[in-house]
C-alpha positions in Angstrom: 5.4 17.9 4.2 4.0 14.5 4.7 3.7 12.8 8.1 3.5 9.0 7.8 1.3 7.2 10.4 1.3 3.3 10.3 -1.2 0.9 11.8 -0.9 -2.9 11.9 -4.2 -4.6 11.4 -5.9 -8.0 11.0 -4.7 -11.5 11.8 -2.4 -11.1 8.8 -0.6 -8.2 10.5 -0.8 -5.8 7.5 0.5 -2.3 7.7 -2.0 0.4 6.8 -0.7 3.9 6.2 -2.1 7.4 6.6 -0.1 10.2 4.9 -1.1 13.7 6.0 0.1 17.3 5.7 0.0 20.5 7.7 -3.3 21.4 6.0 -4.9 18.3 7.7 -5.5 16.5 4.4 -4.8 12.8 4.3 -4.3 9.8 2.0 -5.4 6.4 3.2 -3.2 3.6 1.7 -4.1 -0.1 1.9 -6.7 0.0 4.7 -6.4 -3.5 6.2 -8.7 -2.9 9.1 -10.7 -6.1 9.5 -12.2 -6.0 12.9 -14.6 -3.3 14.1 -12.2 -2.2 16.8 -9.5 -1.6 14.1 -11.9 0.5 12.1 -12.7 2.5 15.3 -8.9 3.0 15.9 -8.4 4.4 12.4 -11.5 6.6 12.7 -10.5 7.9 16.1 -7.0 8.8 14.9 -8.5 10.8 12.0 -11.0 12.5 14.3 -8.5 13.3 17.1 -6.0 14.8 14.6 -8.7 16.6 12.7 -7.7 15.1 9.4 -9.8 15.2 6.2 -9.2 12.0 4.1 -9.1 13.0 0.4 -7.9 9.8 -1.4 -8.0 6.0 -1.1 -5.0 4.2 -2.6 -4.1 0.5 -3.0 -0.6 -0.7 -3.7 -2.3 -4.0 -4.7 -5.4 -5.8 -3.9 -4.6 -9.0 -2.0 -7.2 -9.5 0.7 -5.2 -8.2 3.6 -4.7 -4.8 1.9 -8.3 -4.3 0.9 -10.3 -5.4 4.0 -11.2 -1.8 4.8 -11.8 -0.4 1.3 -15.6 -0.7 1.5 -15.7 0.9 5.0 -13.5 3.8 3.9 -15.8 4.4 0.9 -18.9 4.3 2.9 -17.5 6.3 5.8 -15.6 9.0 4.0 -16.9 8.8 0.4 -13.5 8.0 -1.1 -13.4 6.1 -4.4 -10.6 3.6 -5.0 -7.4 4.3 -6.9 -5.4 1.2 -8.1 -3.6 -0.1 -11.2 -5.9 -1.6 -13.8 -4.1 -5.0 -13.6 -5.3 -5.3 -10.0 -9.0 -5.4 -10.9 -8.9 -9.2 -11.2 -7.1 -9.5 -7.8 -9.7 -7.2 -6.2 -12.5 -9.3 -7.6 -11.0 -12.5 -6.3 -10.3 -11.1 -2.8 -13.5 -12.2 -1.1 -13.0 -15.8 -2.3 -9.5 -15.6 -1.0 -10.9 -14.4 2.3 -13.1 -17.4 2.6 -10.1 -19.7 2.0 -8.3 -17.9 4.9 -11.5 -18.0 7.0 -11.6 -14.2 6.9 -14.8 -13.4 5.1 -15.4 -9.7 4.3 -17.5 -7.4 2.1 -15.6 -6.2 -0.9 -15.5 -2.7 -2.3 -17.8 -2.2 -5.2 -17.6 1.5 -5.9 -16.0 3.4 -8.8 -12.4 2.5 -9.8 -9.7 5.0 -10.9 -6.6 3.6 -12.6 -3.1 4.5 -11.6 -0.2 4.3 -14.0 3.6 4.5 -13.9 4.7 8.0 -13.5 1.4 9.4 -12.3 1.8 12.2 -9.7 -0.7 12.2 -6.8 -0.7 15.7 -5.2 -1.7 17.0 -1.8 -1.0 20.7 -1.8 2.7 21.2 -2.4 3.5 17.6 -1.6 3.3 14.7 -4.1 3.8 11.0 -4.5 4.9 9.4 -7.8 3.5 6.1 -8.9 6.1 3.3 -9.5 4.8 0.2 -11.4 6.3 -2.7 -9.5 4.7 -6.0 -10.6 5.8 -9.5 -9.5 4.1 -10.0 -6.1 0.9 -9.0 -7.8 0.3 -8.2 -11.5 -0.6 -4.5 -10.9 1.4 -3.7 -7.9 2.5 -0.1 -7.5 4.6 1.8 -5.0 4.2 5.4 -4.0 7.4 7.4 -3.9 8.0 10.7 -2.2 11.2 12.1 -3.7 11.3 15.2 -1.6 11.2 13.3 1.7 13.1 10.2 0.6 10.5 7.6 1.3 8.4 5.0 -0.5 5.2 3.2 0.5 6.2 -0.1 -0.9 3.4 -2.5 -0.3 4.6 -6.2 -0.5 7.5 -5.7 -2.9 10.4 -5.3 -0.6 10.6 -6.1 3.1 13.5 -5.9 5.6 15.8 -8.7 4.5 13.0 -10.3 2.4 10.8 -9.8 -0.6 7.1 -10.4 -1.4 5.9 -13.9 -2.1 5.4 -14.8 -5.7 3.4 -18.1 -5.5 0.0 -16.4 -5.5 -2.0 -16.0 -8.8 -0.4 -13.3 -11.0 2.9 -13.5 -9.1 6.3 -14.1 -10.8 9.7 -14.2 -9.1 11.8 -12.9 -12.0 9.3 -10.0 -12.5 9.5 -9.1 -8.8 13.3 -9.1 -8.7 13.4 -6.9 -11.8 10.9 -4.5 -10.3 13.0 -4.2 -7.2 16.3 -3.7 -9.1 14.9 -1.3 -11.7 12.4 0.8 -9.7 13.5 0.7 -6.1 17.2 0.0 -6.0 17.7 3.0 -8.3 16.4 5.3 -5.5 18.8 7.0 -3.1 20.2 4.6 -0.5 18.7 6.8 2.3 15.2 6.2 1.0 13.0 4.8 3.7 10.8 1.9 2.7 7.5 1.6 4.5 6.5 -2.0 3.7 3.2 -3.8 3.8 4.3 -6.1 6.6 7.0 -5.8 9.3 9.3 -2.9 10.1 10.5 -0.1 7.8 13.9 -0.4 6.2 16.0 1.6 3.7 17.1 1.0 0.1 20.8 1.0 1.2 20.3 -1.5 3.9 18.5 -3.9 1.6 21.2 -3.5 -1.1 23.7 -4.6 1.5 21.8 -7.2 3.5 18.8 -8.6 1.6 19.7 -12.3 0.9 17.5 -12.3 -2.2 19.3 -9.4 -3.8 22.9 -9.2 -2.6 
């Protein structure tokens, strides 16, 4: 069974997630740790809980979700898994960082492509990849059917949705992704978003002003 641990990092207040199981294995998803003290906080948690990170995953590659990729690679030896359509977004992230006055060193290690329907396993537990473009051209979500939760990145927020005015974004595509990939999940499915509090599919069906 997965345990979900969230951290909120950087001036952009991005949610970084660690998923781990009883065997002390861990996935690191969207490491947004920008400052050294944030990296120390993440490393301390892994050390104190005696976790072994085994995979680095990005829902998408906007700068706030990739600040820590290089550090994770250099510290734990984890190579990056992402959708192929996010390669261009990853490459642009340092330039975007300069525009936000948040310079950083980008990940430049090997890349492994994620596709719709892929299953990412950790012992008896697994995540299924959902292809959910619109906020970013290669955005994916990670769905755990057994435990009724999804790591949703910046697709769906509590009573809001991801912005679509960045390069590669498209409003109609995003709405379609939400309706066809997320709103078909059970209402009790917990959504762990890339920013802000968690929500549920049922709550957003009833209350999200962009989708009701």
